[in-house]
N, C-alpha and C positions, 0 to 999 in steps of 0.2 A: 374383676379379681375381686373387688370387696366381698361380693354375694359370695363368692367361690370361698373363701378364707372364712367367711361365717358361717359356713356349711361344711368346713372341712372334716368333722366328725360326724357321726350319726347322732351324738346327742343335741336334739334341739330343745326339749323341753328346757335343761338347763339353762342353755343361752339365752332363753327366749325369756324366763323369769327375771333371769339376772339383769339382762340388758333393756328389757322393755316393759315386763310387768311392772316393778318397783317402780320406774319411773313415771307409769300410767296411772299409779294409785295416786302418787303424790301429785299429779296432775290435777286426779279429778277431786283429791280432797280440799286443794287450792281454789279450783274452779267454784266448787259448792261453798268454801267458806269465804271467799272474797269476792266473785265475780257474780255468782246469784244473788247477793244483796243489793247489788246494783239494779238488779233488775225486778221489774212486777211480778215475775213468777218464779218459780223453782224451789220456794219457801221449803216444801216437805224435804227437799234433797238437803238442804241446809241445816235445817231440826236431826237429820238422822246423821247426818255426819257430827254437829257439834255435840249429840246426847246420844252415846250408844244404847241409852236405857228404853230410845223412843223405836229401837229396830224393832220390836214385838208390835207396836202401835200400827206402825208404818210399814207393814213388810212389803208393800209394790213399790214403795221409793228404793228399799233395799236392793228389793229384785231389779229396778231397774240401773242402781248405780252397780250392780254385780255383772249385769249385763254389758253395760257400758265398758267397765274396765276391762272384761275379756274381749268385748269388738276391737277396743281401741290398740289392746297388746297386740292383737293378730294385725290386724293392718299398719300397726307401728313396726312390727317385725318385719313384714314385708315390703315397708315404704325404706328399710335402712339405707339402700343402696341410691334412691333418689335423694334420700334427705343429705347424705353423704357428698354426693356430687354437686348439691344444693350450697353446701360448706364448701367445697373445694373450688366454684365457682362455674363450671363447666355451663350451666344453663345461661349463665349472663354474662360470659366473660366479652362476649362482642357488643355489648353495651356500651355507652358512653361512659359509667362508673366502673364497669368491667375492664376496658383499656385502660383508663386511669390509675386503677390499681393494679394491674399487669405491669405497665411501664415503672410505677414506683417499685414492684417486685425486681424487676428486671434491675434498676438501678441499684436495688441493695447488693444483688447478687455481682453486678460488674465492679463495685465499689469494693466487695471484699474479695473477689479476686485480683484486683488490682494490687489491693493493700498487701496481700500475700505474694504477690510475685515481685513486687517492689522490696519486701524486706528479707526474700531469697535472693534479689541482687545484691543487696546489701551485705549479705553474708558472703555470697561469693566475691566481692570487692574487696571484704576485709581479709580473705583469705589471700587473695594475690597480693594487695598491698602489704599485709602483715601489721595492719592496725591492730592494737590490742583492746580496743574500747568494747566494754561490755555491753554487749546486746539481749542480755538476759528476758527484759520485761517485752524486747520487741519478739525474740522468741514466743512468749506466751501468747502475744498481741496473732502473730503467726500461726499458731495451733490454732487458737479460737474461729480464726478466719478460715482455717482448712475445715475444721467441723461445720462451721456455717455453711460453706461452699457445697462439701458432702452430706451432710444429715439433713439439711434444711430445703433444699434446691435440687433440681433434674440435671443432668449430665449435661442439656443444651438448651441455653436461654429462650430459644423457640418455643420450648417445652416449658415455660415459666407460666403459671395461672394466678388470678388475682387475689388469693388468699393464702395467708400462712400457711393453714391447713393443707390447702389443696397441694400447695409445694411440698410440704415436708411427706404427704403419701407420694407421689412424685418421685421424690427423692430415693425413696427405696423401691418404686416400681422401676426405676432406672438403673437401681444399683447392681441388676447382673448384666445390663447393655455396658454399664462404667467397666465392669472388675472381670467379665468373662465374655464380652460381645453377644449375650442370650439376652433374647427378650423376654421378661418374665410374663406377661400377659399371655402369651401362648404357651409357656411352659408350666405354668404353677397347675394346671387341670392335671398334667400327664405326671408332675412331679408328687401328686397326691397318692400314686401307687407306691411310690418307693419310701414316703417319709415315715421316720420312726414313730411309735407311736407317744412316746414323751416328746418328740418335736411338735407333732397334733396337738398334744395337750397344752404344751406352754402356748403355741399358737391361739388355741380357742380360751386360753386366760386372757391374753393379752387383747384379743379381738370384743371380748365381753365386755372388758373395761373400758375399751373405746368406746364401744356401743354404747354402753349407760350414759358417758359424759357425753356423746354428741346427743344422744336422746332427750337427755336433761337439758341441754343449751335448746332445741328446738322445741321441746314443751314449754318451758318457760319464757320464750320469746312467744311461743301463742297465749299464753296468759297473760302477757304484757300486753299484746295488741288487743288482747278481748278485754281486758281493765279499761284500756283506754279508749274502747269503742263504746263500752257499756258506760263508762262515765260521760262521756259527751253526748250519749245519744238520750238518755235516763235522767240525766242532771239530779242525782240524789240531793236533798236538801239537807245542809250542813249548818251548826251552829255558829261556826266562823268562817266567814265567806273567804279569808284568807288561806284556810285550810281546807283541802279537798282530799280524803283519804285516798281515794281511787286512784290521786295521782301520785300517793306516796307508795302504794303497790305496784304502781306502773313502773315507776322507778325500780323499786327494788327486785320488780321479775326481771326488765331489762339488765339488771347488773348481775343478777344471778346465772343469766342466760350467757352473759359475756365471761363470767366466772369458769361455766362448764366448759364454753367454747375453747378458753386456757388450757383448762384441764383435758381438753380431748386433743388439744397439739401435744401436750407431754405424753399421752397414752398412745399416740399416733406413734410417737418416737419409739415408745418400746415395741410397739406393735411391729413397725419398721424392722427392729433389732432381731426380732422373732424370723421376720420373713427373710432377713439376709441370711441368716446364722441356718435355717432350714435349708436355703439353697447349697451354701459353701459346704455343708456336710451332706447332703444326700445328691447333689449333681453328678458326681461320678457314677454312683449307683444308677441314675435314669439313662446317663450313657448306655452302662451296660443291658439295661433292661432293652432300651432301643434298637440293639444289636450292634454297638461301634467298640470299637477297642478305644483303652484308656488312652488320651494323650501322653506325649512324652513329658510335655512342660507347657506353659501359662501360653503359650505363642502358639502353639498348635491347636490348643484347646479353644481359644478364642476364634480361630478361623474355622473349625468344627460347629462350633455354636453357631456363627455367622451364617453357614450354609445349611445346618440343621432347621434354624428359627424361619429362614428363606421358604424352606421347604413344607414346613407346617403352614405360613399364611398362604402359600402359592402351590398347593401340590400337582397343579396341571401345568408349572411352568418348567421349561426344560434348558432355559438358558443358565441355569448354576450348574456346576459339575456335582454328580453324586460323589456321597464319602464311600470308601471300601469298609467294610465289614471287618477286616482285619487289615495289619499294615502290610502293604505290599513290600516288594523287595526293591521296587524302583518308583520313583515318584517324583511329582513336581509341587515344590512349595509355591505358590502365588499369589502374590498381592497387587490388586484388590483380588478377594479369594473368587468372587463374581466370575473372573475372566476365565475363559475356558480354553485349555492350550492341551494339544496332542503331542506324543511321542514315539517313535521308533527306534528300538535298541537292536543292536546287532553284534554277536561276537564273532571275532576272527583270530584263530590260534597264529603265532608268526613262528619263523624259522628259530627266532633266538629261545626259546622257551615261552615268552610271553604270550599274553591275550590281551588283545585290544579289544577295548568297546567304544562302541561309535553308536552315539544318541541324536536322532535329528528331532529336536524340538519345533512345533509350528505353533503359532498362536491361529487358531481356528473360531475364534469366540464369534457367535452370531449378532451379536450388536457391534462387531465391531472393533470392539474395548481395548485400549491399550494396557498390558499386562505390567505395572509399575515395576515392579521385581519379580524375576524367576528366579528359584534355586532348584538346582537337580539333586536330587539325593538318589544314591545307589547304595547297594548292601553288597559289602565283598564278601564272598564266600569263606568258608571256612578255611584254613592253612593256605591263604592267599594274603597277599599284600599290594598295597599300591606302587607302583614304579615311580620313584621320584621325578619331578620335573617332566613327566609324562602329558599331562594335562592339557589339553587346548580347547579354545571356545572359537569357532570360525577359524580356526588357523591360528590364532594369538592366544597367548600365554592364557591360561586360566586361572581364576581368583578362587582358592582353597577357601573353605569355611571350617570344612572337620575332613578328617581322614577314615573313622570308623564310626558311623559308615560316611563314605566319602559323600560332600556336597561341594558343588560349585556353584558360584555366583554367575549367573547368564545377564545379569542386568535387567534393563526396560526390554520388552520384545514388544513391539507394535504390532498390529492386526495383520494377520498374511504374512507376517516377517518369520525366518528361520533362525535356529540356532544349531549349528553341529558341533555337539561336544565329543573328546577326543581322549581316552587315557588307558592306560596298560595297566594290569596287573600279571602277578610272578608268583609264584611258589614260594611260602616262607623258609627262609634256610633254617636248618635245624637248631637247636637252641637260641635260636632270636626270639 
């Protein structure tokens, strides 16, 4: 996803210059001015960087530095995803330190969630008991905890990563799952085809700012390590044994690396805001492009995205139901959506002028899964109305959720069990 979002537009040179070239130039300059003086070689590079007047005298060093800057820029640009994943904690999350930090991050998430729930419970108890105590400050705390849970952590504690940056990125990667039941990783490449140019430009700008800070954090960390290694290896002479310049520079570089990492976290939040906005604004266009009808409400949309996401991940799997490309007159709303049910609908005109609708619903799921809740929905033809009290399920009174279209709650349906839905419609009286 990181690689896709960084290349979402065709403008490669601009992002490369802003996110990698400038940090590399600063890195090479600091390397020549600070690290090389500690070593017994590399003095021509140091001289060229210190005094631009020497460029004509030492053209070879200038060419070497230019070549190094260009090569490092290209390499750093293509290593962006591994660098980001390293700071997220993926490569070392199973190590001892990774598990320790992961546990700490989970503890922070659990504490924030607990505080949020406790304050919400206090509000409910306050309304029930009629207590007039002002809870204004607690409301602010509750909002802060809600922002922390939603903006800085993923939707599941099992997805928590060892680092703060990793969890901020995972928070907006799982936003679509939390909000719409859609998997961002599989949908983003397809969403690229329907994103508005303004959204693309905003995304690029946010990602470039993030890349600049994370690359700066990485390169200054490398400088800190190189300064430390050079100082320990060559031990340059100093006038005061209590003062070693390389130690100061190593500390400065470590500190700058930390500041850049903190700034990268803030840039990641802004990047995540743009990612979430892109999906919010363009997701229905994506549904249309995929050939599906727009959902009637958020609940139906979540069911649709869950099926679509599964179909994208496992195109050869047939245990999930297929989505219709247009809204059918008769359908079953099943929870969980992965459970497959079939139905057979028959129509019988009666002597009293009413029309009896009989529907046989069967749980035929190939995995023998339970359908926790099933709602039968049927569209009543124009000019007809539902006959009050005529609805039954397996002979008992039906629980109606809606009359237009008619929706009847069938409750849970275990594997291989049936539900027989019967109801009647009649011609709508004139003037009704």
